[in-house]
Rosetta silent file (secondary structure, phi, psi, omega in degrees, C-alpha in Angstrom):
SEQUENCE: MGRHLLPFWCLTALLALLALSACAPRDPAATAPVRQPKPYRVDGVWYQPMASAEDFRQRGIASWYGKAFHGRKTSNGETYNMYGLSAAHKTLPLGTWVRVRNLENDRSLELRINDRGPFVRGRVIDLSYGAAKKLGVVGPGTAKVEVVALGVRKPDTARGERYTPIDYYSGQFTFQVGAFGERRNAERLRDQLKERYANAHIVPFVNGDDIFYRVRVGRCTTLEEAALFEERLVQAGYGQAFIVAE
SCORE:     score description
SCORE:     0.000 S_00000001
   1 L     0.000  133.044 -177.399  137.347   66.768  137.557 S_00000001
   2 L   -71.072  155.661 -174.466  135.163   69.685  138.695 S_00000001
   3 L   -68.714  -18.664 -177.189  131.433   69.150  139.078 S_00000001
   4 L  -100.426    3.465  179.561  130.569   71.800  136.447 S_00000001
   5 L   -98.106  137.891  178.086  132.861   70.447  133.651 S_00000001
   6 L   -82.583  143.531  173.773  131.573   68.100  130.961 S_00000001
   7 L   -59.755  153.741 -175.340  133.553   64.930  130.156 S_00000001
   8 H   -58.129  -43.473 -175.983  135.500   65.211  126.876 S_00000001
   9 H   -66.247  -33.593 -179.878  133.385   62.600  125.096 S_00000001
  10 H   -70.464  -40.928  178.696  130.153   64.400  126.105 S_00000001
  11 H   -62.649  -41.896 -178.288  131.475   67.754  124.889 S_00000001
  12 H   -64.101  -41.855  179.668  132.468   66.216  121.537 S_00000001
  13 H   -64.954  -39.372 -179.671  128.990   64.710  121.067 S_00000001
  14 H   -63.152  -44.246  179.273  127.362   68.046  121.909 S_00000001
  15 H   -63.697  -38.530 -179.312  129.463   69.908  119.331 S_00000001
  16 H   -66.318  -37.670 -179.489  128.647   67.305  116.676 S_00000001
  17 H   -66.508  -41.008  178.568  124.938   67.627  117.433 S_00000001
  18 H   -63.163  -38.791  179.092  125.098   71.437  117.114 S_00000001
  19 H   -63.507  -42.485  178.835  126.901   71.086  113.800 S_00000001
  20 H   -65.906  -37.900  179.308  124.268   68.760  112.437 S_00000001
  21 H   -65.925  -38.869  179.697  121.517   71.114  113.590 S_00000001
  22 H   -67.331  -31.144 -177.356  123.162   74.085  111.878 S_00000001
  23 H   -89.742   -8.972 -177.386  123.472   72.157  108.601 S_00000001
  24 L   -64.609  137.698  178.792  119.943   70.719  108.674 S_00000001
  25 L   -64.889  141.881  178.138  117.739   71.980  105.824 S_00000001
  26 L   -76.649  157.476  177.479  115.034   74.444  106.820 S_00000001
  27 L   -63.810  120.330 -178.319  111.356   73.724  106.406 S_00000001
  28 H   -58.229  -32.190 -179.917  110.572   74.876  102.831 S_00000001
  29 H   -64.563  -26.481 -177.951  107.167   76.131  104.013 S_00000001
  30 H   -75.737  -24.638 -177.182  108.871   78.566  106.396 S_00000001
  31 H  -115.744    3.474  179.749  110.790   80.268  103.587 S_00000001
  32 L   -64.229  139.383 -179.731  108.400   79.836  100.709 S_00000001
  33 L   -67.758  151.998  177.502  107.481   83.137   99.020 S_00000001
  34 L   -68.911  130.867 -178.063  103.989   84.491   99.547 S_00000001
  35 L   -78.138  129.510 -177.797  101.835   83.576   96.563 S_00000001
  36 L   -77.575  123.871  178.787  100.501   86.580   94.725 S_00000001
  37 L   -63.204  157.400 -179.777   96.700   86.471   94.286 S_00000001
  38 L   -74.218  141.995  174.989   95.317   86.781   90.747 S_00000001
  39 L   -71.055  162.204  177.141   94.230   90.245   89.595 S_00000001
  40 E  -136.202  161.388 -172.402   90.614   90.876   88.705 S_00000001
  41 E  -122.752  132.878  176.146   88.851   93.301   86.387 S_00000001
  42 E  -135.353  123.666  179.635   85.842   95.540   87.040 S_00000001
  43 L    52.932   40.723  176.980   84.474   98.015   84.475 S_00000001
  44 L    80.985    0.586  179.761   87.641   97.731   82.390 S_00000001
  45 E  -110.291  135.339  178.889   90.003   98.410   85.329 S_00000001
  46 E   -92.554  139.699  175.703   92.336   95.767   86.726 S_00000001
  47 E  -124.306  139.017 -179.338   92.891   95.408   90.504 S_00000001
  48 L  -109.805  104.859  176.873   95.679   93.460   92.156 S_00000001
  49 L   -59.817  150.611  178.259   94.773   91.984   95.595 S_00000001
  50 L   -76.250  151.228  175.246   97.465   92.053   98.251 S_00000001
  51 L   -78.472  -23.836 -177.160   99.287   88.896   99.242 S_00000001
  52 L  -156.973  169.741 -175.583   99.151   89.988  102.894 S_00000001
  53 L  -129.176   20.119 -178.988   97.867   92.726  105.185 S_00000001
  54 L   -62.367  135.529  177.508  100.589   93.109  107.785 S_00000001
  55 L    59.626   19.296 -179.394  100.884   96.699  109.088 S_00000001
  56 L   -73.024  129.510  178.703   98.140   97.790  106.684 S_00000001
  57 E  -147.599  131.271 -174.240   96.712  101.178  107.679 S_00000001
  58 E  -148.028  144.106  174.688   94.658  103.412  105.379 S_00000001
  59 E  -122.227  141.203  178.479   92.582  106.587  105.605 S_00000001
  60 E   172.894 -163.066 -174.430   89.886  107.616  103.187 S_00000001
  61 E   -93.554  130.439  175.609   86.164  107.752  102.513 S_00000001
  62 E  -103.357  142.403  171.165   83.869  104.874  103.582 S_00000001
  63 E  -125.921 -172.386  177.969   80.480  104.247  102.038 S_00000001
  64 E  -145.027  161.069 -179.846   77.931  101.457  102.612 S_00000001
  65 E  -137.318  148.240 -169.820   75.752   99.101  100.602 S_00000001
  66 L  -141.395 -111.126 -165.956   72.464   97.406  101.504 S_00000001
  67 H   -59.231  -37.443 -177.714   69.206   96.144  100.030 S_00000001
  68 H   -61.449  -21.299 -177.541   70.286   95.955   96.375 S_00000001
  69 H  -114.587   -3.855 -175.645   72.922   93.367   97.328 S_00000001
  70 L   -62.710  126.969 -179.141   71.215   91.655  100.282 S_00000001
  71 L    90.382   -8.801  178.671   71.138   87.857   99.713 S_00000001
  72 L   -83.418  166.752  179.472   73.616   87.927   96.845 S_00000001
  73 E   -79.599  136.132  174.276   76.929   86.099   96.833 S_00000001
  74 L   -87.131  175.891 -176.580   79.979   88.001   98.070 S_00000001
  75 L   -63.984  -23.769  178.365   83.430   87.666   96.509 S_00000001
  76 L   -96.879   10.812  174.487   84.443   84.887   98.911 S_00000001
  77 L    93.257   -4.642  178.907   81.255   82.881   98.203 S_00000001
  78 L   -76.514  167.023  173.897   79.310   83.841  101.320 S_00000001
  79 E   -92.225  126.736 -176.308   75.754   85.235  101.179 S_00000001
  80 L   -71.556  129.038  176.483   75.738   88.980  101.852 S_00000001
  81 L  -116.766  106.441 -176.907   73.760   89.912  104.971 S_00000001
  82 L   -61.677  -21.035 -178.112   73.236   93.642  105.034 S_00000001
  83 L   -90.519   -7.594 -179.272   72.462   93.508  108.754 S_00000001
  84 L   -84.050 -175.907 -178.142   75.685   91.708  109.615 S_00000001
  85 L  -112.569   97.713  179.745   79.143   93.221  110.247 S_00000001
  86 E  -151.715  177.450 -179.034   81.248   92.925  107.091 S_00000001
  87 E  -159.068  164.511  176.125   82.816   95.086  104.440 S_00000001
  88 E  -114.922  138.687  177.930   84.167   95.215  100.904 S_00000001
  89 L  -139.606  146.538 -173.489   87.706   96.291  100.018 S_00000001
  90 L   -72.912  -34.318 -169.289   89.399   96.376   96.614 S_00000001
  91 L  -130.114  -16.985  179.927   92.757   94.825   97.547 S_00000001
  92 L   -65.098  146.707  179.168   92.909   93.498  101.137 S_00000001
  93 L   -59.207  135.409  175.467   92.982   89.673  101.371 S_00000001
  94 L   -61.883  137.529 -175.957   89.506   88.240  101.767 S_00000001
  95 L    97.645   -9.025  178.440   88.969   87.049  105.327 S_00000001
  96 L   -70.067  131.777  171.966   91.056   89.840  106.859 S_00000001
  97 E   -88.379  137.002 -179.646   89.653   91.357  110.048 S_00000001
  98 E  -130.816  156.414  170.196   90.007   95.127  110.235 S_00000001
  99 E  -107.399  119.767 -178.800   89.248   97.852  112.733 S_00000001
 100 E  -106.841  125.226  178.954   87.359  100.722  111.154 S_00000001
 101 E  -118.140  126.796  176.044   87.257  104.054  113.010 S_00000001
 102 E   -78.136  110.542 -175.934   84.981  106.861  111.979 S_00000001
 103 L   -71.107   -8.968 -179.704   87.216  109.915  112.188 S_00000001
 104 L   -93.573  -21.859  176.487   84.223  112.214  112.405 S_00000001
 105 L  -133.041   -0.055  177.335   82.687  110.751  115.576 S_00000001
 106 L    65.962   17.441  171.138   85.484  108.460  116.851 S_00000001
 107 L   -76.396  145.792  177.894   83.292  105.322  116.797 S_00000001
 108 E  -135.260  159.149 -175.736   85.181  102.137  115.950 S_00000001
 109 E  -156.552  142.150  175.260   84.219   98.604  114.981 S_00000001
 110 E  -100.001  130.792 -179.127   85.940   95.319  114.137 S_00000001
 111 E  -152.644  171.899 -172.749   84.623   93.509  111.061 S_00000001
 112 E  -111.856  139.800  174.131   85.709   91.102  108.322 S_00000001
 113 E   -82.058  117.347  178.573   86.455   91.727  104.630 S_00000001
 114 E  -130.971    9.203 -176.619   84.396   89.274  102.560 S_00000001
 115 E  -147.704  167.835  179.225   83.695   91.242   99.383 S_00000001
 116 L  -107.074  142.964  179.946   85.333   93.451   96.733 S_00000001
 117 L   137.618 -175.744   -6.405   84.700   97.173   96.245 S_00000001
 118 L   -81.543  138.329 -175.769   83.899  100.029   96.371 S_00000001
 119 L   -93.448   53.928  177.871   84.819  100.694   92.753 S_00000001
 120 L  -129.247  126.040 -177.098   84.507  104.447   93.077 S_00000001
 121 L   -56.486  133.560  177.669   87.629  106.612   92.992 S_00000001
 122 L    92.936  -12.537  176.993   88.489  108.083   96.434 S_00000001
 123 E  -100.747  137.542 -173.544   86.500  105.527   98.486 S_00000001
 124 E  -106.697  -20.108 -177.554   88.508  102.955  100.382 S_00000001
 125 E  -153.528  144.675  177.510   85.932  100.659  101.990 S_00000001
 126 E  -115.119  114.795 -176.628   82.247   99.701  101.537 S_00000001
 127 E   -88.233  148.280  169.694   80.541   98.844  104.814 S_00000001
 128 E   -65.239  160.872  179.245   77.548   96.549  105.278 S_00000001
 129 H   -58.069  -41.651 -179.343   74.416   98.404  106.396 S_00000001
 130 H   -62.365  -42.897  178.828   74.800   96.908  109.892 S_00000001
 131 H   -69.556  -40.202  179.405   78.381   98.113  110.234 S_00000001
 132 H   -62.432  -36.044 -179.651   77.572  101.538  108.792 S_00000001
 133 H   -67.483  -43.063  179.945   74.716  101.971  111.276 S_00000001
 134 H   -66.452  -31.798 -178.598   76.984  101.216  114.267 S_00000001
 135 H   -90.391   -1.397  178.630   79.626  103.621  112.936 S_00000001
 136 L    74.910   33.627 -177.338   77.167  106.404  112.195 S_00000001
 137 L  -104.635  -17.276 -174.268   77.648  106.352  108.412 S_00000001
 138 L   -61.583  -46.801 -176.912   74.100  105.428  107.284 S_00000001
 139 L   -60.477  -58.293 -178.979   72.682  108.968  107.652 S_00000001
 140 L   -74.289  -19.894  179.249   75.346  110.958  105.826 S_00000001
 141 L    93.721  -38.028  178.916   76.085  108.102  103.403 S_00000001
 142 L  -141.046  161.621  177.064   79.843  108.491  103.567 S_00000001
 143 E  -159.167  153.001  174.618   82.420  109.331  106.237 S_00000001
 144 E   -79.660  127.531 -174.441   86.169  109.707  106.567 S_00000001
 145 E  -134.034  166.006  168.652   87.562  106.613  108.289 S_00000001
 146 E  -117.226  131.732 -179.860   90.756  104.865  109.265 S_00000001
 147 E  -112.778  123.433  178.387   91.118  101.182  108.387 S_00000001
 148 E  -122.047  124.573  177.973   93.664   99.079  110.339 S_00000001
 149 E   -74.765  134.003  178.648   94.250   95.399  109.484 S_00000001
 150 E  -103.037  -28.228 -176.373   94.211   93.051  112.485 S_00000001
 151 E   124.534 -156.933  176.077   94.819   89.708  110.781 S_00000001
 152 E  -110.291  140.993 -178.696   92.688   86.573  110.521 S_00000001
 153 E   -91.278  122.890 -178.432   90.653   85.392  113.488 S_00000001
 154 E  -127.225  150.148  177.920   91.327   81.806  114.518 S_00000001
 155 E   -72.072  142.069  179.353   90.106   79.760  117.496 S_00000001
 156 E  -129.481  118.227 -173.502   92.495   79.302  120.388 S_00000001
 157 L   -60.633  -30.735 -176.314   91.630   76.615  122.964 S_00000001
 158 L   -86.720  -35.621 -173.581   93.331   78.533  125.809 S_00000001
 159 L  -122.338   14.653 -175.495   92.214   82.072  125.040 S_00000001
 160 E    72.333 -152.389 -177.762   89.191   81.770  122.818 S_00000001
 161 E   -75.180  144.826  176.257   89.312   83.537  119.456 S_00000001
 162 E  -147.595  166.483 -179.174   92.347   85.629  118.663 S_00000001
 163 E   -94.360  130.542  176.103   93.856   87.391  115.667 S_00000001
 164 E  -113.450  118.730 -179.553   96.676   85.679  113.854 S_00000001
 165 L   -56.510  137.958  176.359   98.616   87.891  111.405 S_00000001
 166 L   -83.295  177.290 -176.499   98.417   86.598  107.866 S_00000001
 167 L   -47.839  136.545 -174.768  101.440   86.299  105.578 S_00000001
 168 L   -70.103  142.430 -176.070  103.555   89.405  105.756 S_00000001
 169 L  -108.044  137.132 -173.525  103.311   91.878  102.929 S_00000001
 170 L   -72.133  -24.115  177.671  106.301   93.730  101.525 S_00000001
 171 L    80.261   27.362  178.111  104.470   97.044  101.078 S_00000001
 172 L  -101.734  129.104 -178.857  105.688   97.794   97.514 S_00000001
 173 E  -127.807  142.634  170.652  103.301   99.653   95.244 S_00000001
 174 E  -133.872 -173.611 -170.275  103.470  100.777   91.611 S_00000001
 175 E  -137.761  128.369  178.279  100.815  102.251   89.268 S_00000001
 176 E   -91.786  126.699 -176.484   99.254  100.972   86.110 S_00000001
 177 E  -105.151  -28.614 -179.657   98.569  103.760   83.601 S_00000001
 178 E  -166.182  166.793  175.401   97.448  101.736   80.567 S_00000001
 179 E  -142.158  133.108 -174.337   97.230   98.350   78.868 S_00000001
 180 E  -133.243  150.720  174.547   97.607   97.689   75.151 S_00000001
 181 L   -81.710  -24.113  179.543   97.330   94.836   72.705 S_00000001
 182 L  -103.142  123.871 -178.816  100.107   96.384   70.595 S_00000001
 183 H   -61.241  -34.080 -178.479  103.525   96.556   72.215 S_00000001
 184 H   -60.756  -39.094  178.450  104.457   99.661   70.170 S_00000001
 185 H   -66.784  -37.436  177.823  101.631  101.614   71.795 S_00000001
 186 H   -64.539  -41.115 -179.161  102.779  100.460   75.220 S_00000001
 187 H   -66.485  -35.172  179.793  106.370  101.530   74.440 S_00000001
 188 H   -63.103  -46.598  179.988  105.156  104.930   73.279 S_00000001
 189 H   -67.397  -39.763  177.131  103.366  105.545   76.591 S_00000001
 190 H   -57.933  -46.553 -179.341  106.299  104.166   78.588 S_00000001
 191 H   -64.799  -35.299  177.143  108.722  106.550   76.862 S_00000001
 192 H   -64.638  -43.074  179.484  106.348  109.451   77.524 S_00000001
 193 H   -67.793  -32.969 -179.432  106.181  108.601   81.218 S_00000001
 194 H   -59.507  -27.386 -178.229  109.948  108.237   81.471 S_00000001
 195 L   -70.065  -20.840 -176.133  110.337  111.921   80.818 S_00000001
 196 L  -121.100  -25.939 -172.469  108.492  112.797   84.063 S_00000001
 197 L  -130.285  157.255  176.307  108.494  109.765   86.342 S_00000001
 198 L   -86.913  161.116  174.878  110.822  107.029   87.576 S_00000001
 199 L    57.750   39.275  173.435  110.384  103.290   87.080 S_00000001
 200 L   -78.596  126.084 -174.217  108.338  103.449   83.907 S_00000001
 201 E  -154.075  168.668  179.054  108.172   99.888   82.587 S_00000001
 202 E  -115.827  135.661  178.478  106.092   97.348   80.654 S_00000001
 203 E  -120.666  108.594  177.344  104.660   94.154   82.140 S_00000001
 204 E   -69.747  145.613 -179.332  103.331   91.599   79.594 S_00000001
 205 E  -134.025  121.008 -178.303  100.158   89.767   80.625 S_00000001
 206 E   -95.428  123.498  178.516   99.052   86.577   78.886 S_00000001
 207 E  -126.551   90.044 -175.526   95.278   85.966   78.784 S_00000001
 208 L    68.346 -121.574  179.597   94.659   82.784   76.832 S_00000001
 209 L   -88.630   -6.227 -176.488   95.801   83.409   73.260 S_00000001
 210 E   -99.822  147.052  175.394   96.036   87.171   73.827 S_00000001
 211 E  -122.315  126.300  177.541   98.942   89.202   75.174 S_00000001
 212 E  -112.172  147.617 -179.615   98.423   92.600   76.785 S_00000001
 213 E  -113.891  105.558 -178.112  101.219   95.004   77.620 S_00000001
 214 E   -85.402  132.200  178.598  100.617   96.814   80.876 S_00000001
 215 E  -102.414  121.782 -178.242  102.381  100.129   81.328 S_00000001
 216 E  -126.965  160.826 -174.049  103.346  100.897   84.913 S_00000001
 217 E  -155.046  153.860  174.260  105.249  103.649   86.614 S_00000001
 218 E    77.327  164.545  175.117  106.488  104.822   90.022 S_00000001
 219 E  -155.485  130.103  177.643  107.148  103.000   93.253 S_00000001
 220 E  -130.570  156.006 -178.541  105.946  103.671   96.813 S_00000001
 221 L  -108.203   -7.963  175.832  106.420  101.834  100.074 S_00000001
 222 L  -131.197  154.463 -178.953  103.241  102.896  101.931 S_00000001
 223 H   -67.282  -33.171  178.860   99.607  103.035  100.861 S_00000001
 224 H   -62.758  -45.632  175.858   99.366  106.679  101.906 S_00000001
 225 H   -59.867  -41.715 -178.518  102.249  107.601   99.585 S_00000001
 226 H   -63.187  -40.743 -179.515  100.628  105.523   96.857 S_00000001
 227 H   -63.488  -39.446  178.902   97.309  107.319   97.190 S_00000001
 228 H   -67.460  -42.175 -179.952   99.000  110.711   96.828 S_00000001
 229 H   -65.292  -41.960  178.898  101.028  109.546   93.767 S_00000001
 230 H   -59.024  -41.085  178.557   97.879  108.117   92.167 S_00000001
 231 H   -65.567  -35.616  177.057   96.160  111.460   92.574 S_00000001
 232 H   -63.108  -44.062  179.486   99.148  113.234   90.957 S_00000001
 233 H   -61.606  -42.998  179.073   98.869  110.885   87.965 S_00000001
 234 H   -62.755  -44.169  179.500   95.158  111.569   87.619 S_00000001
 235 H   -65.741  -27.244  178.047   95.697  115.342   87.783 S_00000001
 236 L   -79.871   -1.209  176.372   98.406  114.975   85.135 S_00000001
 237 L   107.795    0.359  179.045   95.887  113.526   82.724 S_00000001
 238 L   -97.319   73.390 -172.009   96.253  109.806   83.385 S_00000001
 239 L   -67.110  -19.570 -179.677   92.694  109.287   84.549 S_00000001
 240 L   -92.819    6.435 -178.887   92.788  105.467   84.317 S_00000001
 241 L   -67.714  143.435  175.344   95.807  105.139   86.664 S_00000001
 242 E  -149.914  158.540 -176.061   95.365  102.860   89.637 S_00000001
 243 E   -75.301  138.409  174.490   97.509  101.375   92.417 S_00000001
 244 E  -124.341  129.508  174.843   99.036   97.916   91.974 S_00000001
 245 E   -84.513  119.830 -177.840  100.520   95.908   94.848 S_00000001
 246 L   -77.102    0.000    0.000  103.758   94.344   93.624 S_00000001
């Protein structure tokens, strides 16, 4: 028998082991679907937070907030420190670290999302005073920026702190145009949208004893496409339209 050949009994055992390994059930946690965060409402408008921030990249207008909110609770329960480095975003998962680059002076900064906002159309992120000062946004009040998600920062004994990507996000967006207590009203708007746009549909939402019928339309795979489509809807007369992460 050659020195590189396995005995027959050993080969048989190896094949049996491989078969058992292939048939073994996978860890349910590894294949479990990402849980969709609950939507929230501000000034009559519903916002749907993302389940994940993988590959998230967005350009738009940044603003900042300071004394009026200093010492108050943020959306994740922390105390807002206007001199710290943090930011508010409408839909990114709380706790996500992002890199914000001021496209007007090329300054960049890494900071963490711990609050919700800004609830002003056209603005994509609200910086703490401390972050806005480092990025050169305090003086002008607003600036065009690029926001890139890095993940969540976790301690690593070998390399210190590092960024660990959070649960991956599918990148599917649709748009809510209205919500009604009467299904007939929702169907009327849906039929109207069908004449001009694809994927017009109704999504029932149960809130205690009440049922609301959300009318949604369109589908995009990137946030940039979604922002353009949202603007088209607004210009077409649907001023309450907003992006929803599916």
